[in-house]
N, C-alpha and C positions, 0 to 999 in steps of 0.2 A: 969252565968251572972246575977247580981242582977237587981231588978226592975228599979232602976234609970238608970243604964247603958243600959239596954235594951230599955227603952223609949228614951234615948238619941240617941241610934243607929237607932231606927225606925224613929225618927224625922229627923235625918240626911239623912237616906236613901230616905225617901219620899220627903224631900225638894230638893234633887238632882236628882229626877226622871225628865225626860222631861215633860214639860207642854203639854197640848193638842195643837196640831197644830192649827194655827189661822184659816186655812181653815175649819177644823172640827168644831171649835167653831162657825164659821159663818154658817155652814150647819145646826147645831143644832138650832141656833137662828132662821134661816129662816124656818126650818121645823116646829118649834113651833108656827109660825105665820100663822093663818088660811088664810091669804090673799096671801101667797106665791104661786108662779106659778112655773112650771118646768123650764121656761125661767130664772127666778130669780136664781134657783139653778144652772142652766147651766153656768151662768156668773161666779159664785164662783168656781165651780168644774173644769171648763175648765182651771183655773189658777194653778191647782194642777195635774200635769201629772200622778202621781202615783194613786191618787184617781180616776181620770178620767178613767185610764186604768182598775182599779178594777171594776168600775161600768159597763163598756162595757164587761169585762170578765164575770161578774156575769150574766148579762142579756143574754149572749150568751152561758152560761154553760148548762150542762145536768140538773142542778137544775131546770131550767125553761123549757127546751126542746122546744124552739120556732122553728117553721119550717124554718124561714129565718134569716140570720145573720143581726144583727142591728149594724150599724156603726155611727148613729147619737146619740150624747150624750143626746139631748133633748128627742128624741124618747125613749132612754133607761130609762130616768127618768120617763117618762110617763108610760112605761110598768111596771117598778118596783114599782112605787109609791113613793111619797116624804118620807114617814116614813121608807120604806125599805132602801132608799138611806141614810137616817140619820143613820139607824142601821148599814149599811155597813161602813160608814165613822167612826163612833164611835168604832165599833168592830176592824176595821183595825188599828186605832190609839192605842187602848188598847193593842192589840197583839204585835204591833211594839215596844211599850214601855216595856211591861212586859214579853215578850217571850225570854228573854235573857238566853241562854243555860248556865248551870252551872253543871259540872260533880258532884259536891258535893251536889247539891240540894236535899232536903229531899223529894221533890215531883217530879214525872215524869210529865214534862210539857205537853207532848202530851196527857197523860191520864187526866191530870187536865182540859185541854181545852175541851176534849170530854165530861167530866162530866158537865162542865159549859155550853157547847152548848146544851147538852141534857136537862139540867135544864131549859135553855131558851126556847127550843122547847116545853117542857111540860107546862111551865108557859103560853106560848102563846096558847096552846091547852086548858088550863083551862079557859083562857079568852074567847076563842071561845065557849066553852061549856056554859059559863055564858051569852052568847049573847052580849059580848062587841063588839062595832063596829070594823070592820076590820082594820081601820086606827090606832085605839088605841092599837090593839093587839101587835104591834111592841114594844110598851113601856114595855109590859110584857116580851117579848123576852130579852130585855136588862137587866131587873131586874133579870131574871134567870141567864143570862150570867155572871153578875158581882157579884152575891151574895157572892162568896167565895174569892174574889180578895185579901182579907187581908192575906190569907195564903202564898202568894208569897213573900212579904217582910220578913215574919218570916222564911220561908224556905231559903231565900237568906242570911240573916244575921247570922243565927245560924243553919246551916243544920244538924249538928250532934245531937244537943240537940233536935231540932224539930223532927228529925227522931225518936228519942227515945220516944218522947211524942206520936207520931203517933203509934209506936209499943205498947206502954202501953195502948193506947185506944183499940187496937185490943186484947191484952192479957186480959185486965180487962172487955172487952165488955161494954165499956162506951163511950158515944159521945165524939168526939175529943175536943169540946170546954170546956168540964168539966175538962179534963186533962190539957188543956192550962191554964185555970184559976188556977188550983191547983199548977202547976209547974212553970208557967211563970208569973202569976198574970196579964195576959192580954190575950185576945182572938182574933181570926182572925176576929171576928165581929168588935171589937174596931179598929183594924188596917185597916180593909176594909173601915170603915167610914172615917178614916184619909185620905186614898187614894182618896176616892170619893170627899171629901171636897177640897183636894189639886187640883183636876182637875176641881173644880167648876161645878160639874154635879148636876142635879136636886135633890131636897130634898128627893123625894121618894126613890131615890137610896141610899141615906145616911141611911134612916130608914130600907130599905131592908137589907143592910149589917149589921146593928146594931141588928136587931130583928128577923132575919129569923130562929134562934134557940129558940126564946122565944116569940112566937106569943101570947100566953096566957097573957103575961105581957104587951103587946103593946096596947095602947089606943090612938095612934096618928091619924092623918087624912089620912094616906095612908094604911089603913088596907087591902084593896083589893090587893095591891102590896105585902105587907109583908106576908099576908096569902097565896097568890098564890105562892110566891117564896118558902115558907116553904113546902107546899105540893109538889111542883115541885122537890125540893131537895130530899125529901123523896122517891118519885117515880123514880127519876133518879138513886138513889142507888139501889132501888128494881129491876130496869131494868138492873142493872149491866152495865151501860154505863159509861165508864171511871172510874177514881179513883182520888179523891181529898184528900185522906188520912183519910176519915171518913167512916167507915163501919157500925157504930152503930147509930141508930136514935131512939129517943123516939116517942111514939105514937102521932099522930096528935090530938090536943085537939078538943073536940066536938064543942067549940065555933067557931073554924075555919071552920069546915064543915057547921055549921049553918049559919055563915056569908056569905060564898061563895054560899050557896044554893046547895051544892053538896053532894053526898053520896060516900062512899068508893067503892061501886059496880060500879059506873060510871067511877071511875078512873081505876079500875081493867079492865073494859071493853075497856078502851082507850089504854091499854098497847101495843097491836099490832100496832095500828095506830101510837102511839108515837115512837115505834121502827122504823117503816117505815119512819116517818118524820125525825127522827134523822139520819138515814142512808143517806137520801137525803141531809140533812143539812150539812153533813160532807164535801160536795163539797164546801159549803160556808166557812167552817173552813179552808180547804186547801187554798182557794183563799185568805182569809184575813191574813193567816199566811205566805203567800208568797211561798207556795209549788207548785203552779200551779194547773192544773186540770187534 
């Protein structure tokens, strides 16, 4: 498939993806308003039985291990926190849209989402290490979760070709995005940005998808997100959590370590904690993917 045909296929595929549900859009809008209360979110979420059910399932899951069952949606929102509820709403919507099973897919979706989830967890742990306020840490979780989203349209549109590109990455021991650029003349970073823009998600998520493999070349205003997602992606691969088709990763640039104020030893020491958090978070993944608990 030539570049023009591929771009046309991608544009068509993305244009015909479902939009973000109006409830999710409203939840994101409310969560970003510092004056929003749990009661405000309750009014919106109670109109969406699926999202309401997911919030109650999550708060009562083993992920939180609360001693008593919570049946009140307002109480659940208070216990989870507004940003966690936003995270749940957005994650549920993304998985519902993108988790379409395809036997010919170049990527194992279950393994893809485990890698994405682990990147999100590690990204959040990086924010915690850096002293980012707890409420804002959920933003890093989403950045890590969505950084590779552009691989899914490529896998769906041209599964055989994309599988070969992934295989070449393994054979040549080169990062996947380099092979994508060489053989497809487009990367999953470019496609991911197209998806994020289609969903009208925040600008920092656009930059994360576009630049998570080239942090040294990034000089925009969302460095903390881009750099954190880059490091999280690296350590998710190192931890062997899931598989998004990329087994080879270039070294983390020194400017990234300097900006984040972290050292490799800190990340290495965090590996056990990260693996424990990832195992716990798989409950969250099962919930939002509709597999139950």
